[in-house]
N, C-alpha and C positions, 0 to 999 in steps of 0.2 A: 465252224461250230465244233464243239469238242463233246464226244459223246463218251460216257463212263458207262462200261459194262461190268456188271457184277456177276462174278462166278457163283457157282453154286455154294461155296463155302465161304463166301463173303458175306459179312454182317455189318449193319449199321452199328453206331456206338449203342443206339438204344436197345438192340437186340441183346447186349451184353448185359443189361440192366435185369436184375431179378426182382420179382415182387417181395418186398419186405414183409415178413411175417410179424404178426402182432405179438409184443411182448409186454406183459403185465409189469409195471414198475412197482416198487414197494409201496410207494404212496397211494397207488389205486388199492393194492391188496389191503394196506391198513385200513383205508376208508371203507372198504367193503366188509372188512372183519369186524370193525367197531359197530357199524350198521347191524350187521348179523347178530352180534352180542347184545346190543341194547334194543334192537327192533325200532330204533328211532333215529332219523337223521340229525335231529337237533342235539340228541344226546351225544352221538358220535362226534359231532362238531365240537362239543364241550370238552370230550375226553381228549381229542386230538390237538386242542387249541386252534381250530380252523373255523371258517365260516361256513354256515349251512349250505349256502350256494355252492361252495367248492366241494364239500362231500357229496352233493347231489351231482354235480358235474363228473367228478372222478368214478362215482359209482355207475353212472350212465355211460362214461368212456369205456370202463372194464366191459360192460355188456355188449356196448357197440363193437368192440375189437372182436368179439368172439360170437357176434350175432346171438346172444344168450340172454335169457331172463334169469336173473338171480333173486329178485325179490317180487311178492305180490304186495303192491303199495296199498296202504290204508291210512287213514287221518291219524289214527292213533297206534297202529300196530302194522309194521312192515313184514310180513312173514316171508321167510325164505322159501324158494321153491325147491324142489327135489335136488336140483342141481347145486343151488347155493348151499343147501345142508352138506353136500358131499364135499364142497370147496372150503368149508370153514375149518376142519382139521388140516387141510394142507396148508391153508394161510397161516394158521397157527404155528406150524412147523417151521415155515419160512421165517415168519417175525421171530420166533425163538432163535432160529439159526443165526440171523442177523445180530440178534442181541449177544450171542455167545461169541461172534466174531469181533463185535465191538468191545465185549470185556477182554478179549485176548489182546486184541490191539492197542487198547488202552493201558494194559497193565505193563506192556514191555518186560514180560518175565516175571514181574511181581504184582500181584492182585492189590491194586490200590484205588481202583475206580469202579462204579457200577452201583446199581440200585438193587436190594433185595427186599422181596415182598411176601409177606408171610400172613396166611390167614389162620386164626387161632381161636380156640374156644376157652383157653385159660391163660390169663397174664402170668399166673404164677410159675408156669414151667417154661414159657417162652422166654421171659426175663432172664432166667437163670442162664439160659444158652446165649442170649444176646449178650450178657454181660461180658463173657468172654470173647465173642465174636467182635464187639465194638472196640474192645480194647486191643485186640490185634490188628484190626482193619479200620481205624479211626475216619478213612475218608469215604468208605462206603455208605451210601444212603440206605436206611432201613425204614421201611413202612409196614407196619402190623395192623391188619383188619380184624377186629374181633366179632364174634357172631356164633350163631348156633352151630352144631356138628354138621347140618345139613347144609348150611350155607357155606361153611369151610370147604367141604367136598366139592360143593358145585362150583366155587371159584377156582378150585385146584383142577378140576376136570375141564373148565372152560379155559385154562391157561392164563387166567388173570393174576395169578399169583405164582410165585417160584415154589414155596414149600408150605404145607399144611400141617398144622398140629391139632389133633382132634382125636376123639376115640374112634379106634380102628379094630374092631373086634375080630374082623374077618378079612381076607385078602380082598383087594379090588384090582381086577385085570388091568394091566398097562401101568401099574404103580408100584413102587417099592415102599415098604415102611421100616421105620426104626424105633423100637419100642423104648418108650421114654420113662414112662411111670405106670404103675397099676394102683387104681383106687378103688374102693369099695362104697357102695351106696348104703347109705343108713337112714334110719327113722329120726326125725325130730318130733317130739312129743311134748305137749304141754305139761307142766309140772304136776298139775293135779289129776291128769289122766290115769286111769287104773293101769296102763300099760307100762307107766314111769317105773313101777315097782319090779318089773321082769328084768332078769339078768340079760336075756336075749329075747328077740322076737322071732316067732315062727310065721310064716306066710298066712296061716289061719287067723293069726291075731288081727288082720286088716279087716276081717268081717266085722261088720257093726261099726266101723269107724268113718268118720268123715275124712276123705282124702283131699288135701289141698294139692291142686295139679299145676305144674308149669305150662307155659304157653307152648302151643303146638310147634315141634320141631326140636324140642328139648331131648336130647339123647339120654339123660337121667332118666326123666320120665318115661321114654320109649322103652328103655331096658327093664325097669321095674314093672311097668304095665304088662310086658311080654312074659316076664315070669309068672306074674299073678293069672294071665290067661291061659298059661300051661297048666296050672293047678285049678282052673275053673273057680277063682276067687275073686269076689266082688265086694268093695266097701259099701257101706249103707248108702253113700252118697259121694258126688264129686264136685268140688268147687274149683273152677279154672280161675286162678287168682293172678296168674301172670309171672312175674319175674321171682328170682330166688329170694330177694329181700322182701318181696310182698308175702310169700310163703312164710318166711321167718316171722314177720310180724303178726301174720295170721295164728301162727302157732303160739307165739308169745299171749296174744288175747284169747287163747282157748278155743278158736275157731274149728280147728281140727288138726290132724298130723300131716306131715309132709316128709319128702325124701330128698337128701342131698347127697353129695359125695363127702366123704371124710375130711377133705383138704378144704372144702368150701365152708365147713362149719366152724363157726365162731362161738366159744363159750358164752352162755347167758344164764343166769341164775333161774330164769323161769322156762328154760328149755331143757328137756333131758334127751340126750342122744343114745339111740340104741342100735346094735348091729344086729343083723338077722343071721339065723341059724339054719343050716342045711338048705341054703339057696345061693346059687351063684350069682351075685350081683357085682361081679367085678368089672372095671372099666379100664381098658388098655389105651393110654394116651400114646400116640406115636407121631412122630414126624414122617410125613409122607410126600413123595416126590415122583413127579411123571417120570417113566422110564426114558422118554424122550431128552428129558432135561437133566437126567442123573449124571451126565457126564460133564456137564458145566462146571468150569473151574470156580465160580462164585458159589454154586451149590455145595460143591464137593470141600470148599473151604469152609462153609457153615456146618456141614455135617461133622467135619473134624473137630470144630469148635464144641460141637454138642456131645461128643463121644463120651466124656466122663460123667453125662447125665444118662446115657442110654443104659439099658439092661444088658445089652449084648454088644461088644465091640464091633465097629465097623469091618468088613471083610476087605 
């Protein structure tokens, strides 16, 4: 019989094995981030091109790895827990970092691949910049999402787009802005309205008039209304009529007066456009980028192509 005696320093092979620490994979983080962003497993699956059971499994796996609850699940709304809310910006940084690595490795010294996503409120300004960019980088895919000022800012803050082009009159912490164009809010008036004979309009002229209003979230309407409130000025009544085109048609029909920006106004013989006097109704259109993404080669390439359209040169 052979007896083996282990010394105090002897260890079996299993003793050398260490417990493997959980490591979140990129696919798990992406699934969590998409569900957190959309509050829907179904929508997250569509966004990522995966099946809903796969998304549910991956989010569950991430929670199980750390014995943590990231969502309060509901039929129509999966709310993030406090831990989930704190994890969202970290995931966004990781996903953006991987995107930048991919851009760098794909380019091999030259920026020839990638996808640039822009949220914009005005096709007029963004198409000018894109014309130069697309000519220089024809293989880079470009996606532009148009919407309200509020929506463009939300998409940028959520990390869903690379660049925003919207009215940015005051700084936003964590973001850099590059002034593209200054515009002015003007009034559009029916040709037979008594105000159409004035050289300029004063704020007080709005009293007694029917004001045709844009939908909620319109930055043009918000800026104008804010200036009126500062002066304690109210129109005789308001009609929320919706889009810019609807306001224009309402003015043509003599329903009331509206406000638009100068570059939005198209001449019509039944509409008289008037500027306001002694009121700051300026709108500063800027390209806005998250400071986290400002160093991206793709974003830098785009900003360089916009430089001739900027009010100040890039630093």
